[in-house]
N, C-alpha and C positions, 0 to 999 in steps of 0.2 A: 161693154163696160171696161174701164181701165183704171188701175190704181197706180198712183205716182208717189215716188219717194225721192226727196231731194237730199243731197249731201254736198259737202265741200265748203260750207260756210266756216267762218272763224273770225279771228281778230287780225287785222293787218294795219300797217302804218299808211299814212297818206302817201300816195304814189305807188303803193304796192299792188300786187295782183292776186287774184284767186280764180280758181276754176270750179264752178258749180256743176254738179251732175244731177240729172233727173232720170231715174230708172222706172220704167213702166212694166206692169204685169200684162199678161194677155197676148194673144197671137195676132191682134189687129192693130198693133202699134203704128204700123206704116200707113194706116188710113186716117191718122189724126194729125191735125196741126197742133204743134206744141208751142207754148209761149211761156215767157218768164214775166212775172210781175213782182213788184216790191211794195212793201208797206212800212213806212217809218212810223214811229210812235206818234199817235195823235193826228196822223194824216191818212188820206184815202189811199187805197191800193192803186198803183199806177203801172201802166204798161212799160216794159223794158225792151223786149224783143220777141219775135215770133219766127217760126220756121215751118214751111209747108211740108207736105207728106214726103216728097222726094228729096227735100233739102235744097231745091233750086230757088224757091221763093222765100225771101227773107225780108224782114222789116225791123227797124230799130226806132226807138224813141230818139229824137234829135239830140238829146243831152248825152247819149251814150254811143252814138253811131261811130265815132272815130276811135273808140276805146274798147268796146265790147265786141265779142264775136260769138254768134250762136251757131251750133252745128249739131248734126245728129248722125247716129249710127243705127240704122234700122235692124241690122243683124244682132245688135246688142240691146235693142229696145231702150236706147239711151240718147238723151239730148244734153248737150254741154253749153255752158255759158262761160266763156273766158273773159274775165274782167281785168283790165289794165288801168293804170293811173287812177286808182280809186281815190275818192275824196270823202271827207268826213260826212258831208251831207247825204252820202249814199248809204249810210248806216241804215239798215232796215232788215226786215224779214223778207227773204226772197222765196217766191212760190213758183212752181211750174204748174201749168194747167194744160188741159187737152180739150180740143174741140174737133168735130168732124166738119166744121166750116172754117174757112180762112177768115181771120178777123184779128183786130187789135183791141176790140172792146171787151172789157172784163166780163160783161154780162153774157157774152156768147159762149163762154167756156163752162163746160158742164162738170169737169173733173179737176180736182185740185189736190196737190200734195199738202203735207203738213207744214212745209216751210223750213228754211234754214237761215239762221241768223248770220248776218254779215255786219261786222263792226269795224269801222275805219277810224283809227285814232289820229289826232292831229299832233 
């Protein structure tokens, strides 16, 4: 089992940057694929990015591929999401999630953090 805590959200202007962190408890962190999802008000939760156990396998949603970077530090039980050139429509609660299976589907992820709010002002 793993517990996840996100941080790093906040208010940023259009075109700005934020770095989100997801810290996990437990000694088995390196056995999990970690992903970021986001959910805007009134919309479904959507996939943003995922990183495999070793950090070598990475996938992004097409809308963020050129602007976001996901990375992990297994020694620190932490996954990061660097977000650049943010746009107002990316205002959402950002969640990290863990799965022992590589996937981009929300339903595969067993463990979720509480989320961190990202607000992009126009």
